[in-house]
Each structure stands twice: as structure tokens, then as C-alpha cells.
C-alpha positions, -999 to 999 in steps of 0.1 A, spaced: 283 352 579 317 358 564 319 362 526 349 348 507 363 353 472 362 322 451 397 314 438 413 343 418 379 357 407 356 385 417 329 360 428 321 363 465 301 337 484 292 329 520 316 305 535 287 282 542 264 273 513 229 259 513 225 226 494 190 218 482 193 181 474 167 172 500 141 196 487 111 180 471 121 146 485 127 148 522 120 185 526 86 200 516 81 235 502 71 250 535 102 238 553 124 247 523 110 283 526 119 284 563 154 271 556 161 297 529 147 326 550 168 315 580 199 311 558 196 346 543 189 362 576 222 348 589 241 363 559 241 332 537 242 338 500 254 307 481 225 284 473 231 253 452 206 234 431 205 208 402 179 192 379 188 159 396 176 171 430 142 157 437 139 149 400 135 186 394 113 194 424 141 213 442 145 238 413 107 244 412 106 250 449 136 273 448 121 292 419 90 300 439 111 314 467 137 334 448 112 362 441 102 364 477 137 365 490 150 388 462 173 376 434 200 401 444 203 385 478 214 352 464 244 336 447 226 309 427 246 279 418 234 253 394 246 222 376 240 204 343 253 172 328 231 145 344 202 129 325 176 106 340 173 69 333 135 63 333 115 34 346 95 12 322 66 34 309 43 4 315 49 9 352 28 40 352 15 69 332 44 92 340 76 73 345 99 87 371 137 87 371 152 58 391 188 70 386 208 95 368 236 90 343 263 114 331 257 134 299 277 165 295 271 170 258 264 205 245 228 195 237 220 183 272 240 210 291 223 239 271 189 223 275 192 219 312 206 254 316 175 269 298 152 247 320 170 258 352 168 295 343 131 291 335 123 273 367 143 297 389 127 327 372 160 344 365 180 353 334 213 341 347 231 318 372 260 332 393 278 298 391 271 270 366 289 237 371 294 207 348 281 179 371 306 152 364 335 140 342 320 126 310 344 103 291 320 101 262 319 139 254 350 156 241 365 179 267 367 207 240 329 205 237 324 208 274 348 237 276 331 254 247 297 250 263 308 265 296 326 294 278 295 300 257 273 303 288 297 329 303 301 348 271 263 351 265 256 362 301 235 333 310 262 324 335 285 347 354 311 320 364 317 284 354 327 254 375 333 217 376 322 189 399 335 154 405 367 159 386 401 146 395 430 170 397 444 164 362 409 166 347 403 199 364 436 213 352 429 202 317 395 217 316 407 250 331 432 253 302 403 255 278 375 272 298 372 299 324 368 277 355 363 296 387 351 269 412 354 232 417 331 211 439 344 180 455 336 157 485 359 169 513 357 161 549 377 147 578 368 113 564 376 122 527 410 139 525 423 123 494 416 155 474 444 172 493 471 152 474 463 163 439 429 180 435 433 209 459 468 218 448 457 217 412 428 240 420 450 265 439 476 265 411 450 274 385 432 300 408 401 279 412 382 280 445 373 247 462 337 242 473 335 213 497 305 189 494 295 163 519 316 180 547 298 158 573 305 126 554 268 117 551 262 126 588 289 102 601 309 131 616 279 143 636 285 113 658 249 100 653 261 65 644 283 59 674 257 38 692 239 23 663 218 35 634 190 60 642 157 51 626 154 85 609 190 86 596 204 80 561 219 48 574 184 35 580 174 43 544 177 14 520 189 37 492 219 50 512 224 24 540 251 5 521 271 36 514 270 48 550 278 13 564 308 9 541 323 41 555 319 31 591 353 15 594 378 16 622 394 47 608 360 65 608 354 54 644 387 69 655 380 102 637 345 105 650 357 98 686 383 126 682 357 150 668 333 142 697 361 147 723 370 180 707 334 191 708 330 181 744 361 201 753 348 232 734 312 229 747 299 226 712 286 199 688 306 174 667 288 189 637 303 223 645 338 209 649 337 189 616 324 219 596 348 244 611 378 221 603 369 218 566 359 255 563 393 266 574 414 244 551 435 261 525 418 268 492 383 262 505 360 290 495 328 275 508 311 243 517 276 230 508 255 216 536 219 203 532 193 198 559 161 178 560 143 204 581 147 238 597 158 222 630 189 207 614 197 239 595 194 259 627 221 237 643 243 241 612 239 279 611 248 281 648 279 260 642 291 283 615 303 308 642 327 284 658 364 293 655 384 261 660 416 265 680 448 257 660 459 230 684 426 211 680 425 216 643 460 202 641 452 172 663 421 164 641 443 167 611 467 141 625 441 116 636 422 118 603 452 114 580 454 80 565 489 65 566 483 35 543 
């Protein structure tokens, strides 16, 4: 798998990153181990985790696997800045988070970083990202926390996630920001107007999240909602259904047509298009099981012809 430099830094990552947001929730420890092994065997290095994934289970599972794979084989990416909103304690002896809220305060960020390092069994993260824009915490405090983490060696590089272009530019003026994560796909191209240019201007590498738009770009929803899909899950059904508009239908049809012509999968076409966009250093893709990941890894080798890439760019551009 090709390795890319992230922005104007010395950090190198695989152009396909493994997201662990399903681990501990939809993916058990055994399948997570199979995923990580297959990913590393194919040359993958970037592995992303967060305290919010599986209410902490993803980090515990990954921590058990890091020693087996070898810490030096991985570029570990973590986030901080989300805190759980708990259920009523009367509902059970150990209340579980029902949702997460933004808290990028120094107190929360430092505490979560220490917890992440402990669970992963490492003394540093290669990339540490503030999880979201926090209007209640001064930007100077967030910047100072990120700078502190880099300065003390707990973190090699710092990043931001879920920021707008102006927010990213403002933060980068006060902290050494190397990478920025943002949803980016053939169905989410709004970041090209401000966010991507801002990242490129400041030497920040873009790491695309949700490059398959929640699975929509795989074509799985063309003939209805599969029973085992996110669209059939009450927690995510509304989000998926809201995105299945006429524009999405046209884009998916174009992706499927391109895939048929190339003798590959719609998944491969959608991933290759995002992977090759200017400023993109890597993209994070998660899988429920090893079967899904096998298809993703196979798709990584696709080189999309320029004419097809341009046609997909035209059909996916919103004119309104």
C-alpha cells in the first residue's frame, strides 16, 4: 500500500486508514484482530481510534492487539474532546453513555489522552486530534493543550476534526496542526470550497472520513434497504434516508456504471475517487467484519482513469 506524507510534515501514513468505530459494538475482538492483521499485511499503517468508539471498547481491543502486531508497525491516531452523557443511574448499576457531547477543555483532553495511552499500552500517539469544534472552550486553551502534548512527547503530531475552514486556519495559527479529518466523499464535496483550500494553504494534510457516505456509494441501497445495513438500524436510519435524495441516486448510478465498465465494485470506484483528490493524505474506512475489509483492501489497488474520475466529478458537483 502506498505511503503518503501528511501535509508539509514528516509524518507518513498509508493512503488507506483503518477506522475502529465498529469495534466493541458491531465487531468483536476476534474479528477486530483479523482486520488489523489483514490491514498490516497489505501495508496499512494508519489506525484511528477514539474514547467514543464503542464507549471505550475499541481502545481496549486495539490495546490488546498493538503488542501482537508490533507498535512500530502502526501509525496510531487518537482523538479527544468528547465526553459521555450518561443514562439515569437508576436504570442500572453501571450507567452507559447514550450520546457524547463536545468538551475540548484542557482537563478533559489531557485526561482522555492519558487514558488512551494507558489502554493502548504505548507512551505516545503518532497523531492526536481534537474531536470537534468547541465553542465553550477558548481556542487558545485548545491550541495550548495540543502544543503541550507535542512538546512533552506524548504526541508526535496534532490534528483537528470537524472544523470549518476558518476554524482550522485560526487553530493552525496557534498550534502545530498537521492533519485535519473531515467527511469527504462524492456525496459530500462542500469541503472543497473552503476547508480543503485552507488546509492546503497551511500545509495541513486532509484525512477523509466517511468516504463511502455511510455505505450509500457502495450501491447497496439502490433496490431498498438491506436488513443488515446501517439504513435498517434505528440509530442511523434517519441519517441514511435523509441522504438518499435525487442527487444521491444520480451519483450512485454513475458510480455503478463506472464500476461495471471497469470490472470492479462501486466501493472501489468511490474510494479511488476520494483517495486521488488534491490535498488528501489518507482516508479512514471502517468495516463490520473481515469480509467487508477484504473488499476494501482489494479496492485500494484500483487506479481510476482520468476520464472516469472527471465524469464522476461532474455528476457529483452540486449546482444549486
